[in-house]
C-alpha positions in Angstrom: -22.0 2.5 3.3 -20.8 0.2 6.1 -21.5 0.6 9.7 -18.4 0.7 12.0 -18.9 -0.9 15.4 -16.3 0.1 17.9 -14.9 -2.5 20.1 -14.6 -0.9 23.5 -12.3 -3.0 25.7 -13.4 -3.2 29.3 -10.7 -1.9 31.5 -10.2 -3.0 35.1 -9.4 -0.3 37.6 -5.9 -0.5 38.9 -6.3 -0.6 42.6 -2.5 -0.4 43.2 -0.5 -2.6 45.6 1.1 -5.9 44.8 -0.6 -8.4 42.5 -2.1 -11.5 44.3 0.6 -14.1 45.1 0.4 -17.5 43.3 0.2 -19.2 46.7 -3.5 -18.6 46.6 -3.8 -21.3 43.9 -2.9 -23.9 46.6 -4.2 -22.2 49.8 -7.8 -21.2 50.5 -8.0 -17.5 51.3 -10.2 -16.9 54.3 -11.6 -13.7 55.8 -9.5 -10.5 55.8 -7.7 -10.0 59.1 -5.9 -6.8 58.2 -4.7 -4.7 55.3 -3.9 -7.3 52.6 -3.8 -10.1 55.2 -6.1 -13.1 55.2 -6.9 -16.2 57.3 -5.8 -19.2 55.3 -6.3 -23.0 55.0 -4.3 -25.6 53.0 -6.3 -27.0 50.1 -4.6 -30.4 50.6 -4.4 -31.1 54.4 -6.8 -28.5 55.8 -4.2 -27.0 58.1 -5.3 -23.4 59.1 -3.7 -20.2 59.9 -5.4 -17.2 61.5 -3.1 -14.9 59.6 -1.6 -16.5 56.4 1.9 -15.1 55.9 3.1 -16.0 52.4 6.5 -17.2 53.5 5.0 -19.5 56.2 2.5 -20.9 53.7 5.2 -21.6 51.1 7.3 -23.3 53.9 4.2 -25.4 54.8 3.7 -26.6 51.2 7.4 -27.2 50.6 8.2 -29.2 53.7 5.3 -29.9 56.0 2.1 -30.7 54.0 1.6 -34.5 54.0 -1.0 -34.4 51.2 0.4 -31.9 48.7 1.1 -33.3 45.2 4.8 -33.7 44.4 4.6 -31.0 41.7 3.4 -28.5 44.3 6.0 -29.5 46.8 8.8 -29.1 44.2 7.4 -25.7 43.1 7.5 -24.3 46.6 10.7 -26.0 47.6 12.3 -24.2 44.7 10.9 -20.8 45.8 12.0 -21.3 49.4 15.5 -22.3 48.4 15.7 -19.3 46.1 14.7 -17.0 48.9 17.3 -18.5 51.2 20.0 -18.1 48.6 19.0 -14.4 48.1 19.1 -13.8 51.9 22.6 -15.5 52.2 24.0 -13.5 49.3 22.7 -10.2 50.6 24.3 -10.6 54.0 27.7 -9.0 54.2 30.5 -10.6 56.2 31.9 -8.3 58.9 35.5 -9.1 59.8 
């Protein structure tokens, strides 16, 4: 007779909402300042924001951070350009 040991996978509770943005790999998340909003500081140049809006943080890393590595700058520059392209294509011309 053999003993069967059941593997019980540990499940994380789904708390809902959006998954964490990848920006937090390059930006330090500070104290919560609202529902899903956090203070933030750049990991490279130590610039700080009292309320870190993802679009502004991406803009900082793509164009304004003097100390961000080139790979990080390229990644966020691509994201910012894609967002601009989406917003341009979604606008309808009114004649």
